[in-house]
NUNUMAR-663640 format. One record per residue (C-alpha): residue number from 1; residue in one letter; z, x, y. Coordinates in Angstrom, 1 decimal, decimal comma. Example, Ala and Ser with C-alpha at 12.3 -4.5 7.8 and 13.67 -1.06 7.14 Angstrom:
// residues 2
+-----+---------+--------+--------+--------+
: num : residuo :     pz :     px :     py :
+-----+---------+--------+--------+--------+
:   1 :       A :    7,8 :   12,3 :   -4,5 :
:   2 :       S :    7,1 :   13,7 :   -1,1 :
+-----+---------+--------+--------+--------+
//
This chain:
// residues 401
+-----+---------+--------+--------+--------+
: num : residuo :     pz :     px :     py :
+-----+---------+--------+--------+--------+
:   1 :       M :    3,9 :  -29,9 :    0,6 :
:   2 :       R :    5,9 :  -28,2 :    3,4 :
:   3 :       Q :    6,3 :  -30,1 :    6,9 :
:   4 :       E :    6,4 :  -27,7 :   10,0 :
:   5 :       G :    6,7 :  -30,2 :   12,9 :
:   6 :       K :    4,0 :  -32,6 :   12,3 :
:   7 :       V :    1,8 :  -30,1 :   10,3 :
:   8 :       A :    1,8 :  -30,2 :    6,5 :
:   9 :       H :    1,1 :  -26,9 :    4,6 :
:  10 :       S :    0,1 :  -27,0 :    1,0 :
:  11 :       V :    1,9 :  -24,1 :   -1,2 :
:  12 :       D :   -1,7 :  -22,8 :   -1,9 :
:  13 :       D :   -2,2 :  -22,7 :    2,0 :
:  14 :       V :    1,0 :  -20,5 :    2,2 :
:  15 :       I :    0,2 :  -18,2 :   -0,8 :
:  16 :       M :   -3,4 :  -17,5 :    0,4 :
:  17 :       S :   -2,2 :  -17,2 :    4,1 :
:  18 :       G :    0,4 :  -14,3 :    2,5 :
:  19 :       L :   -2,4 :  -12,9 :    0,7 :
:  20 :       A :   -4,6 :  -12,5 :    3,7 :
:  21 :       M :   -1,8 :  -10,8 :    5,5 :
:  22 :       M :   -1,6 :   -8,2 :    2,6 :
:  23 :       Y :   -5,4 :   -7,9 :    2,2 :
:  24 :       F :   -5,8 :   -6,9 :    5,9 :
:  25 :       Q :   -2,7 :   -4,9 :    5,8 :
:  26 :       D :   -0,7 :   -6,2 :    8,8 :
:  27 :       P :    2,1 :   -3,9 :    9,2 :
:  28 :       S :    4,6 :   -7,2 :    9,7 :
:  29 :       L :    4,6 :  -10,8 :    9,4 :
:  30 :       L :    5,0 :  -11,3 :   12,9 :
:  31 :       Q :    2,0 :   -9,6 :   14,0 :
:  32 :       F :   -0,1 :  -11,3 :   11,5 :
:  33 :       Q :    1,0 :  -14,7 :   13,2 :
:  34 :       K :    0,3 :  -13,6 :   16,4 :
:  35 :       R :   -3,1 :  -12,6 :   15,1 :
:  36 :       M :   -3,7 :  -16,0 :   13,4 :
:  37 :       E :   -2,8 :  -17,7 :   16,7 :
:  38 :       E :   -6,4 :  -16,9 :   17,7 :
:  39 :       A :   -8,8 :  -19,7 :   17,0 :
:  40 :       K :  -11,6 :  -17,2 :   15,5 :
:  41 :       Q :   -9,1 :  -15,9 :   13,2 :
:  42 :       T :   -7,9 :  -18,9 :   12,3 :
:  43 :       S :  -11,1 :  -20,0 :   11,6 :
:  44 :       N :  -11,9 :  -16,7 :    9,2 :
:  45 :       L :   -8,8 :  -17,6 :    7,5 :
:  46 :       K :  -10,5 :  -20,9 :    6,2 :
:  47 :       T :  -13,8 :  -19,4 :    5,5 :
:  48 :       L :  -12,8 :  -16,5 :    3,7 :
:  49 :       F :   -9,4 :  -17,5 :    2,1 :
:  50 :       G :   -9,5 :  -21,1 :    2,1 :
:  51 :       V :   -6,7 :  -21,8 :    4,0 :
:  52 :       V :   -7,0 :  -25,3 :    5,7 :
:  53 :       S :   -3,4 :  -25,1 :    7,7 :
:  54 :       V :   -2,0 :  -21,8 :    8,7 :
:  55 :       P :    1,7 :  -21,8 :    8,3 :
:  56 :       K :    4,3 :  -20,0 :   10,9 :
:  57 :       D :    6,3 :  -17,1 :    9,5 :
:  58 :       T :    9,4 :  -19,2 :    8,8 :
:  59 :       C :    7,6 :  -21,9 :    6,7 :
:  60 :       M :    5,6 :  -19,1 :    4,9 :
:  61 :       R :    9,0 :  -17,5 :    4,0 :
:  62 :       D :   10,7 :  -20,6 :    3,2 :
:  63 :       V :    8,0 :  -21,8 :    0,8 :
:  64 :       L :    7,5 :  -18,1 :   -0,8 :
:  65 :       D :   11,1 :  -18,1 :   -1,4 :
:  66 :       E :   10,9 :  -20,8 :   -3,7 :
:  67 :       V :    7,7 :  -20,2 :   -5,4 :
:  68 :       A :    8,5 :  -18,8 :   -9,2 :
:  69 :       P :    6,8 :  -15,3 :   -9,5 :
:  70 :       E :    5,3 :  -16,3 :  -12,9 :
:  71 :       R :    2,6 :  -18,3 :  -10,8 :
:  72 :       F :    1,2 :  -14,9 :   -9,9 :
:  73 :       T :    1,1 :  -13,1 :  -13,2 :
:  74 :       P :   -1,8 :  -15,0 :  -14,5 :
:  75 :       V :   -3,8 :  -13,9 :  -11,5 :
:  76 :       F :   -3,5 :  -10,2 :  -12,7 :
:  77 :       K :   -4,8 :  -11,3 :  -16,4 :
:  78 :       D :   -7,6 :  -13,2 :  -14,8 :
:  79 :       F :   -9,0 :  -10,2 :  -12,9 :
:  80 :       F :   -8,4 :   -8,0 :  -15,8 :
:  81 :       H :  -10,6 :  -10,2 :  -17,9 :
:  82 :       E :  -13,4 :  -10,5 :  -15,1 :
:  83 :       L :  -13,6 :   -6,5 :  -15,4 :
:  84 :       Q :  -13,7 :   -6,7 :  -19,0 :
:  85 :       R :  -16,4 :   -9,3 :  -19,0 :
:  86 :       S :  -18,6 :   -7,5 :  -16,4 :
:  87 :       K :  -18,1 :   -4,3 :  -18,8 :
:  88 :       D :  -16,5 :   -2,3 :  -15,8 :
:  89 :       L :  -13,8 :   -1,5 :  -18,0 :
:  90 :       E :  -16,1 :    0,4 :  -20,9 :
:  91 :       S :  -15,6 :    3,7 :  -18,9 :
:  92 :       Y :  -12,1 :    3,7 :  -19,0 :
:  93 :       R :  -12,1 :    4,0 :  -22,6 :
:  94 :       V :   -9,9 :    7,4 :  -24,1 :
:  95 :       L :  -10,8 :    8,5 :  -27,5 :
:  96 :       A :  -13,6 :    6,4 :  -27,9 :
:  97 :       R :  -12,0 :    3,3 :  -28,5 :
:  98 :       F :   -8,6 :    3,3 :  -26,8 :
:  99 :       Y :   -7,2 :    2,4 :  -23,2 :
: 100 :       A :   -4,3 :    4,3 :  -21,9 :
: 101 :       V :   -1,7 :    2,3 :  -19,7 :
: 102 :       A :    0,6 :    4,6 :  -17,7 :
: 103 :       M :    3,8 :    2,6 :  -16,9 :
: 104 :       D :    7,2 :    3,7 :  -14,6 :
: 105 :       G :    9,7 :    2,2 :  -12,6 :
: 106 :       S :    9,9 :    2,0 :   -8,8 :
: 107 :       G :   11,7 :    0,4 :   -5,9 :
: 108 :       Y :   10,3 :   -1,5 :   -3,2 :
: 109 :       F :   13,3 :   -2,8 :   -1,4 :
: 110 :       G :   16,9 :   -1,3 :   -0,4 :
: 111 :       S :   19,5 :   -2,1 :    1,9 :
: 112 :       E :   23,3 :   -1,8 :    2,5 :
: 113 :       K :   23,7 :   -5,4 :    3,9 :
: 114 :       L :   20,9 :   -7,8 :    2,8 :
: 115 :       H :   21,0 :   -8,8 :   -0,8 :
: 116 :       C :   20,5 :  -11,9 :   -2,9 :
: 117 :       P :   21,7 :  -12,6 :   -6,4 :
: 118 :       C :   18,5 :  -10,9 :   -8,1 :
: 119 :       C :   19,6 :   -7,3 :   -6,3 :
: 120 :       L :   20,5 :   -4,5 :   -8,3 :
: 121 :       V :   23,7 :   -2,8 :   -7,1 :
: 122 :       K :   23,7 :    0,9 :   -6,9 :
: 123 :       K :   26,5 :    2,9 :   -5,4 :
: 124 :       G :   27,2 :    0,1 :   -2,7 :
: 125 :       R :   23,5 :   -0,4 :   -1,8 :
: 126 :       Y :   21,5 :   -3,4 :   -2,5 :
: 127 :       E :   18,1 :   -2,6 :   -4,2 :
: 128 :       H :   15,0 :   -4,3 :   -5,7 :
: 129 :       Q :   12,9 :   -2,4 :   -8,7 :
: 130 :       I :   10,1 :   -3,1 :  -11,0 :
: 131 :       V :    8,6 :   -1,6 :  -13,9 :
: 132 :       Q :    4,6 :   -1,2 :  -13,2 :
: 133 :       A :    2,1 :   -0,8 :  -15,6 :
: 134 :       A :   -1,7 :    0,4 :  -14,8 :
: 135 :       L :   -4,7 :    1,0 :  -16,8 :
: 136 :       V :   -5,8 :    4,8 :  -16,1 :
: 137 :       H :   -8,5 :    7,3 :  -17,1 :
: 138 :       P :   -7,7 :   11,0 :  -16,6 :
: 139 :       G :  -11,2 :   11,4 :  -14,8 :
: 140 :       K :  -11,0 :    8,0 :  -12,8 :
: 141 :       R :   -9,3 :    7,9 :   -9,3 :
: 142 :       Q :   -9,1 :    4,2 :   -9,3 :
: 143 :       V :   -6,3 :    2,5 :  -11,5 :
: 144 :       I :   -6,2 :   -1,2 :  -12,5 :
: 145 :       P :   -2,7 :   -2,5 :  -12,0 :
: 146 :       L :   -1,1 :   -5,0 :  -14,5 :
: 147 :       A :    1,5 :   -7,6 :  -13,6 :
: 148 :       P :    4,8 :   -5,7 :  -13,4 :
: 149 :       E :    8,3 :   -6,6 :  -14,6 :
: 150 :       E :   11,0 :   -7,3 :  -12,3 :
: 151 :       V :   14,3 :   -5,4 :  -13,1 :
: 152 :       R :   16,6 :   -8,1 :  -12,0 :
: 153 :       N :   19,9 :   -9,9 :  -13,0 :
: 154 :       T :   18,9 :  -13,0 :  -14,2 :
: 155 :       D :   18,5 :  -12,8 :  -17,9 :
: 156 :       G :   22,2 :  -13,7 :  -18,8 :
: 157 :       A :   23,3 :  -10,2 :  -19,8 :
: 158 :       G :   26,8 :   -9,0 :  -19,2 :
: 159 :       K :   25,8 :   -5,9 :  -17,5 :
: 160 :       Q :   23,2 :   -5,1 :  -15,0 :
: 161 :       D :   19,5 :   -5,1 :  -16,0 :
: 162 :       C :   17,8 :   -1,9 :  -16,2 :
: 163 :       E :   14,3 :   -0,2 :  -16,4 :
: 164 :       M :   14,4 :    0,4 :  -20,2 :
: 165 :       N :   15,1 :   -3,4 :  -20,8 :
: 166 :       A :   12,4 :   -4,3 :  -18,2 :
: 167 :       G :   10,1 :   -1,9 :  -20,0 :
: 168 :       K :   10,6 :   -3,6 :  -23,4 :
: 169 :       R :    9,9 :   -7,1 :  -21,5 :
: 170 :       L :    6,7 :   -5,6 :  -20,1 :
: 171 :       I :    5,0 :   -4,4 :  -23,3 :
: 172 :       Q :    5,8 :   -7,7 :  -25,1 :
: 173 :       R :    4,2 :   -9,3 :  -22,3 :
: 174 :       L :    1,2 :   -6,9 :  -22,4 :
: 175 :       K :    0,7 :   -7,7 :  -26,0 :
: 176 :       N :    0,8 :  -11,3 :  -25,5 :
: 177 :       D :   -1,7 :  -11,2 :  -22,6 :
: 178 :       H :   -4,0 :   -8,6 :  -24,3 :
: 179 :       P :   -3,5 :   -9,1 :  -27,7 :
: 180 :       H :   -6,8 :   -7,3 :  -28,9 :
: 181 :       L :   -6,7 :   -4,2 :  -26,6 :
: 182 :       P :   -6,0 :   -1,1 :  -28,1 :
: 183 :       L :   -3,5 :    0,3 :  -26,0 :
: 184 :       I :   -2,1 :    3,9 :  -25,6 :
: 185 :       I :    1,2 :    3,6 :  -23,7 :
: 186 :       V :    1,8 :    6,6 :  -21,6 :
: 187 :       A :    5,0 :    7,3 :  -19,8 :
: 188 :       D :    7,8 :    9,9 :  -18,8 :
: 189 :       G :   10,7 :   11,0 :  -20,5 :
: 190 :       L :   12,8 :    7,9 :  -20,0 :
: 191 :       Y :   10,7 :    6,2 :  -22,5 :
: 192 :       S :   10,6 :    8,7 :  -25,6 :
: 193 :       K :   13,6 :    7,4 :  -26,9 :
: 194 :       Q :   13,9 :    5,7 :  -30,5 :
: 195 :       P :   14,6 :    2,1 :  -29,2 :
: 196 :       F :   11,3 :    2,1 :  -27,0 :
: 197 :       I :    9,3 :    3,6 :  -29,7 :
: 198 :       E :   10,4 :    1,1 :  -32,1 :
: 199 :       A :    9,6 :   -1,4 :  -29,5 :
: 200 :       L :    5,9 :    0,0 :  -29,2 :
: 201 :       V :    5,6 :    0,2 :  -32,7 :
: 202 :       K :    6,6 :   -3,5 :  -33,4 :
: 203 :       E :    4,2 :   -4,4 :  -30,7 :
: 204 :       R :    1,4 :   -2,0 :  -32,4 :
: 205 :       M :    0,8 :    0,0 :  -29,4 :
: 206 :       H :    0,2 :    3,5 :  -29,4 :
: 207 :       Y :    2,0 :    6,1 :  -27,3 :
: 208 :       V :    2,0 :    9,5 :  -25,5 :
: 209 :       L :    5,3 :   10,3 :  -24,1 :
: 210 :       V :    6,9 :   13,1 :  -22,2 :
: 211 :       A :    9,4 :   15,0 :  -24,6 :
: 212 :       K :   11,9 :   17,1 :  -22,4 :
: 213 :       E :   13,3 :   19,6 :  -24,4 :
: 214 :       E :   16,8 :   18,7 :  -23,3 :
: 215 :       D :   16,3 :   15,2 :  -24,5 :
: 216 :       H :   15,3 :   16,1 :  -28,2 :
: 217 :       K :   17,5 :   19,1 :  -29,4 :
: 218 :       V :   17,0 :   18,0 :  -33,1 :
: 219 :       L :   13,3 :   17,6 :  -32,8 :
: 220 :       M :   13,0 :   20,9 :  -30,8 :
: 221 :       E :   14,9 :   22,7 :  -33,5 :
: 222 :       Y :   12,2 :   21,8 :  -36,2 :
: 223 :       V :    9,6 :   22,8 :  -33,7 :
: 224 :       Y :   11,1 :   26,2 :  -33,1 :
: 225 :       G :   11,4 :   26,7 :  -36,8 :
: 226 :       A :    7,8 :   25,6 :  -37,5 :
: 227 :       H :    6,9 :   28,0 :  -34,4 :
: 228 :       T :    9,0 :   31,0 :  -36,3 :
: 229 :       L :    7,2 :   30,3 :  -39,5 :
: 230 :       K :    3,9 :   30,0 :  -38,0 :
: 231 :       E :    3,5 :   26,4 :  -39,1 :
: 232 :       T :    2,4 :   25,2 :  -35,9 :
: 233 :       S :   -1,5 :   24,6 :  -34,9 :
: 234 :       R :   -2,4 :   26,1 :  -31,7 :
: 235 :       L :   -5,7 :   26,3 :  -29,6 :
: 236 :       E :   -6,2 :   28,7 :  -26,5 :
: 237 :       V :   -9,1 :   27,9 :  -24,2 :
: 238 :       T :  -10,3 :   30,0 :  -21,1 :
: 239 :       D :  -12,0 :   28,1 :  -18,4 :
: 240 :       V :  -14,6 :   29,3 :  -16,1 :
: 241 :       K :  -12,0 :   30,3 :  -13,5 :
: 242 :       G :  -10,5 :   32,6 :  -15,9 :
: 243 :       R :   -7,3 :   30,4 :  -16,4 :
: 244 :       R :   -5,9 :   30,0 :  -20,0 :
: 245 :       H :   -5,3 :   26,7 :  -21,7 :
: 246 :       V :   -2,8 :   26,7 :  -24,3 :
: 247 :       Y :   -2,3 :   23,9 :  -26,9 :
: 248 :       E :    0,2 :   23,9 :  -29,4 :
: 249 :       W :    1,2 :   20,7 :  -31,8 :
: 250 :       I :    2,6 :   19,7 :  -35,3 :
: 251 :       N :    2,6 :   16,7 :  -36,9 :
: 252 :       G :    5,0 :   14,7 :  -38,8 :
: 253 :       V :    8,6 :   15,9 :  -37,3 :
: 254 :       P :   12,0 :   14,0 :  -36,6 :
: 255 :       L :   12,5 :   12,5 :  -33,3 :
: 256 :       N :   16,3 :   12,8 :  -33,7 :
: 257 :       G :   18,9 :   13,2 :  -36,1 :
: 258 :       N :   19,7 :    9,4 :  -37,1 :
: 259 :       D :   19,0 :    8,5 :  -40,5 :
: 260 :       D :   16,5 :    5,9 :  -39,6 :
: 261 :       T :   14,6 :    8,1 :  -37,2 :
: 262 :       P :   11,0 :    7,8 :  -36,7 :
: 263 :       S :    8,5 :   10,5 :  -37,5 :
: 264 :       V :    6,3 :   11,6 :  -34,4 :
: 265 :       N :    3,9 :   14,0 :  -33,6 :
: 266 :       W :    4,7 :   16,9 :  -30,8 :
: 267 :       L :    2,2 :   18,5 :  -28,7 :
: 268 :       S :    2,4 :   21,0 :  -25,8 :
: 269 :       Y :    0,3 :   22,6 :  -23,1 :
: 270 :       E :    0,4 :   25,5 :  -20,9 :
: 271 :       L :   -1,6 :   26,6 :  -18,1 :
: 272 :       H :   -1,9 :   30,1 :  -16,9 :
: 273 :       D :   -3,3 :   31,5 :  -14,2 :
: 274 :       K :   -3,7 :   35,4 :  -14,3 :
: 275 :       D :    0,0 :   36,4 :  -15,7 :
: 276 :       K :    1,5 :   33,0 :  -14,3 :
: 277 :       R :    2,1 :   30,1 :  -16,1 :
: 278 :       T :    1,8 :   27,4 :  -13,5 :
: 279 :       Y :    2,1 :   24,2 :  -15,7 :
: 280 :       H :    3,8 :   23,2 :  -19,0 :
: 281 :       N :    4,6 :   19,9 :  -20,5 :
: 282 :       A :    5,6 :   18,4 :  -23,9 :
: 283 :       W :    4,7 :   15,0 :  -25,5 :
: 284 :       V :    5,4 :   13,1 :  -28,7 :
: 285 :       T :    2,8 :   10,6 :  -29,9 :
: 286 :       D :    2,1 :    8,4 :  -33,0 :
: 287 :       L :   -1,4 :    9,4 :  -33,0 :
: 288 :       S :   -2,4 :   12,4 :  -35,6 :
: 289 :       L :   -3,1 :   15,7 :  -33,8 :
: 290 :       D :   -5,9 :   18,3 :  -34,6 :
: 291 :       E :   -8,4 :   20,4 :  -32,9 :
: 292 :       E :  -10,8 :   17,8 :  -32,3 :
: 293 :       N :   -8,5 :   15,6 :  -30,1 :
: 294 :       I :   -5,7 :   17,7 :  -28,7 :
: 295 :       E :   -7,4 :   18,5 :  -25,5 :
: 296 :       E :   -8,1 :   14,7 :  -24,5 :
: 297 :       L :   -4,7 :   13,7 :  -25,7 :
: 298 :       V :   -3,0 :   16,6 :  -23,4 :
: 299 :       R :   -5,5 :   14,7 :  -20,5 :
: 300 :       I :   -4,2 :   11,5 :  -21,3 :
: 301 :       G :   -0,4 :   12,6 :  -21,3 :
: 302 :       R :   -1,1 :   14,3 :  -18,2 :
: 303 :       S :   -2,4 :   11,0 :  -16,3 :
: 304 :       R :    0,9 :    9,4 :  -16,4 :
: 305 :       W :    1,0 :   11,1 :  -12,8 :
: 306 :       K :   -1,3 :    8,4 :  -11,8 :
: 307 :       I :    0,8 :    5,8 :  -11,9 :
: 308 :       E :    2,8 :    7,7 :   -9,4 :
: 309 :       N :    0,2 :    9,4 :   -7,2 :
: 310 :       E :   -2,6 :    6,6 :   -7,2 :
: 311 :       T :   -0,3 :    3,5 :   -7,0 :
: 312 :       F :    3,1 :    4,1 :   -6,2 :
: 313 :       N :    2,1 :    6,7 :   -3,2 :
: 314 :       T :   -1,0 :    4,4 :   -2,2 :
: 315 :       L :    1,3 :    1,4 :   -2,0 :
: 316 :       K :    4,0 :    3,1 :    0,1 :
: 317 :       N :    1,9 :    5,6 :    2,1 :
: 318 :       Q :   -1,7 :    4,6 :    2,5 :
: 319 :       G :   -0,9 :    1,4 :    5,0 :
: 320 :       Y :    0,2 :   -1,0 :    2,2 :
: 321 :       H :    3,7 :   -1,2 :    3,8 :
: 322 :       I :    5,1 :   -1,6 :    0,1 :
: 323 :       E :    8,4 :   -0,7 :    1,4 :
: 324 :       H :    8,6 :   -2,9 :    4,7 :
: 325 :       N :   10,8 :   -5,9 :    4,7 :
: 326 :       F :    8,8 :   -8,7 :    5,2 :
: 327 :       G :   11,4 :  -10,8 :    4,2 :
: 328 :       H :   14,3 :  -10,8 :    1,4 :
: 329 :       G :   15,2 :  -14,4 :    0,8 :
: 330 :       A :   17,6 :  -16,0 :   -1,4 :
: 331 :       S :   15,7 :  -16,2 :   -4,6 :
: 332 :       H :   12,1 :  -14,9 :   -5,2 :
: 333 :       L :   10,6 :  -13,9 :   -1,4 :
: 334 :       S :   11,1 :  -10,2 :   -1,6 :
: 335 :       F :    9,2 :   -9,9 :   -5,2 :
: 336 :       N :    6,7 :  -12,6 :   -4,3 :
: 337 :       F :    5,7 :  -10,5 :   -1,2 :
: 338 :       F :    5,6 :   -7,1 :   -3,4 :
: 339 :       L :    3,5 :   -9,2 :   -6,0 :
: 340 :       L :    1,0 :  -10,3 :   -3,2 :
: 341 :       N :    0,5 :   -6,8 :   -1,8 :
: 342 :       L :   -0,4 :   -5,5 :   -5,1 :
: 343 :       L :   -2,8 :   -8,2 :   -5,6 :
: 344 :       A :   -4,6 :   -7,4 :   -2,6 :
: 345 :       F :   -4,2 :   -3,5 :   -3,5 :
: 346 :       F :   -5,8 :   -4,6 :   -7,4 :
: 347 :       M :   -8,7 :   -6,5 :   -5,5 :
: 348 :       H :   -9,2 :   -3,4 :   -3,3 :
: 349 :       Q :   -9,7 :   -1,5 :   -6,4 :
: 350 :       I :  -12,0 :   -4,0 :   -7,9 :
: 351 :       F :  -14,1 :   -3,4 :   -4,9 :
: 352 :       E :  -14,2 :    0,2 :   -5,0 :
: 353 :       L :  -15,1 :    0,2 :   -8,6 :
: 354 :       T :  -17,8 :   -2,6 :   -8,6 :
: 355 :       D :  -19,1 :   -3,6 :   -5,0 :
: 356 :       H :  -21,7 :   -1,4 :   -3,3 :
: 357 :       L :  -21,3 :   -2,7 :    0,2 :
: 358 :       Y :  -17,3 :   -2,0 :    0,1 :
: 359 :       Q :  -18,2 :    1,2 :   -1,1 :
: 360 :       A :  -20,4 :    1,9 :    1,7 :
: 361 :       C :  -17,7 :    0,9 :    4,3 :
: 362 :       R :  -15,2 :    3,1 :    2,8 :
: 363 :       E :  -17,6 :    6,3 :    2,4 :
: 364 :       K :  -18,5 :    5,5 :    6,6 :
: 365 :       L :  -15,0 :    4,7 :    7,7 :
: 366 :       G :  -13,3 :    7,7 :    5,6 :
: 367 :       T :  -10,0 :    6,1 :    5,0 :
: 368 :       K :   -8,6 :    2,8 :    4,0 :
: 369 :       R :   -6,4 :    2,7 :    7,4 :
: 370 :       S :   -9,8 :    2,8 :    9,3 :
: 371 :       L :  -11,2 :    0,2 :    7,0 :
: 372 :       W :   -8,5 :   -2,3 :    7,8 :
: 373 :       E :   -8,1 :   -1,7 :   11,5 :
: 374 :       N :  -12,0 :   -2,4 :   11,6 :
: 375 :       L :  -11,6 :   -5,2 :    9,3 :
: 376 :       R :   -8,8 :   -6,7 :   11,9 :
: 377 :       V :  -11,3 :   -5,9 :   15,0 :
: 378 :       F :  -14,0 :   -8,1 :   13,4 :
: 379 :       M :  -11,7 :  -10,9 :   12,5 :
: 380 :       R :  -10,6 :  -11,1 :   16,1 :
: 381 :       S :  -14,1 :  -11,0 :   17,7 :
: 382 :       F :  -16,4 :  -13,1 :   15,3 :
: 383 :       I :  -16,3 :  -16,3 :   12,8 :
: 384 :       F :  -17,8 :  -14,8 :    9,3 :
: 385 :       P :  -19,1 :  -17,7 :    7,0 :
: 386 :       D :  -18,3 :  -15,2 :    4,0 :
: 387 :       W :  -17,1 :  -11,8 :    2,8 :
: 388 :       E :  -20,6 :  -10,4 :    2,4 :
: 389 :       T :  -21,6 :  -11,0 :    6,0 :
: 390 :       L :  -18,1 :   -9,6 :    7,4 :
: 391 :       L :  -18,5 :   -6,5 :    5,4 :
: 392 :       K :  -22,2 :   -6,0 :    6,3 :
: 393 :       N :  -20,9 :   -6,2 :    9,9 :
: 394 :       V :  -18,4 :   -3,4 :    9,3 :
: 395 :       H :  -20,7 :   -1,3 :    8,1 :
: 396 :       T :  -23,5 :   -1,8 :   10,4 :
: 397 :       P :  -22,5 :   -3,9 :   13,4 :
: 398 :       S :  -25,1 :   -6,1 :   14,6 :
: 399 :       G :  -23,5 :   -8,3 :   17,1 :
: 400 :       F :  -22,8 :  -11,2 :   14,9 :
: 401 :       G :  -21,4 :  -14,0 :   16,6 :
+-----+---------+--------+--------+--------+
//
């Protein structure tokens, strides 16, 4: 319990107030607090988020700075399991029974002055970074975010923490949280190295990882040799627009020149529009390649961009203010604000997948920014007993009040 003057605020009140701020996408903590001073909005915070006492901004920062981030991570698993129980994740299956999880690193805070013991230091600049994972499907716009792993300098190591170490911790936690979920990890060329592949094999996870030619010279020597001897498999498909899709693959090639190198399967894809090659990429995987699965495996490999476009780009550029400095703190504040924002994004993704009323509001208003603006207007004007009533009035205003 935290005292603020004569008003006591529970940690739950502080956390739920922070989640409400992120849910309604207030661009700053100060604006959120000014809005919450209005009686109607305070009442809506109680009816919609269960907040008994609304904390001021200083109190919110002080409390959230002390809350261990591990308090938030089980919520991601709870949301995920609810989607599993409701069968909403079945449409995310790939290759009939697997689930593709894209992962990548990203920064969400940077400053030349503000810093804390957890900050990474790069060229005189202080930064906070995470490795994020999200369940993706090549044909679906919505992504399902999983709890991120913070890249932070608190593991007792002699050198600065890095994305690769955080990535290894992340897949360990994914296995612990979802031990029976058959996962295919999809990631960029940073991860297609022997240590990370061995970590995936240890966790019994499959993978489709970008393999850049300059990073895999030994592997590519085998591929070039097989190509010259016409020992690679090849499939060419022309679509209705006249574009040529060229697939090439080979099973069982060494990843590198080490004595204990793992054997991987290599696949390549090119897209040709008329006489111009408009796209090319290559990957390594542990899944056996053949003419029946090569096209879907390429689609899985290409779905890696969804972690960047549908997750990071949305959080940074479509109203979530993920890079806004809501507060840095001395311990956990910056990361906890990121987690609350990500949880709000997760809730919105769930609604887009499962809630017809929310979907109708999105369709009517067009953009997420417009939806948040309308929600904030209605919060200022009326008191709502529940979410359904609020969304019904956003969709079809009826003078509720």
